[in-house]
N, C-alpha and C positions, 0 to 999 in steps of 0.2 A: 469417510464415505462421500462420494461425489453427489451433488444435487441432481437427482434424476429429472427434475422439472426443467432444467436448462437444456436437456436433450429434446424436449417436445417442441415441435414447430406449431405455430398458432392454429393451423387447420389440420393438424394430425391428431388422431385418436390416441388416448392414453391406453397403454397396455392394461388389460383386465387385472393381471396379477399386481401391478403397481397400484392400481386404483383400490383393490381390496386391502392391500397393506396400509395405504394411507387412511382409508376409512376405518380400518381396525385400530390404527393408532389414535385417530380422533375419538373413537368410541372409548378407548381405554383412558384417554386424558379426561374426557367428560365424566366417566365413572369415578376416576380418582378425585376430581373436583367435587363431585356430589358427595362422596364418602367423607372427604375432608370437611365439607360444609356441615354434614350431619354430625360428625364427631366433635368438631371444634365450635360450632355455633348453636345448632338446634338442640343437641342433646343436653349440654350444660344449661341452656335456657329453660328447657322443659323441666329439668331437675330443680332448678331454682324456683320455677313457678309452682311446682308441686310442694316444695318445702315451705314456700311462703303461704300457700293456701292452707297447708296443714297447721302451720304456726298461727295463722289468723283464726282458724277453727278452734284451736285450743284456747286462745285468748277469749273467744266468745263464750266458751263453755265455763271458763273460770269466773266470769262476771256474775 
């Protein structure tokens, strides 16, 4: 696929269809990055925090 941005002259308007496609792609990339962050970083961290909190509560009860 050719780069459509090479066809745009500096003071020429971007076609609306092209603009919508680019913005849609950017939104999809951002969503994918947010989901990856949620699954790879935040979810495991939350589970570890819950397990650590539960473990420390059990230790306090056993004393």
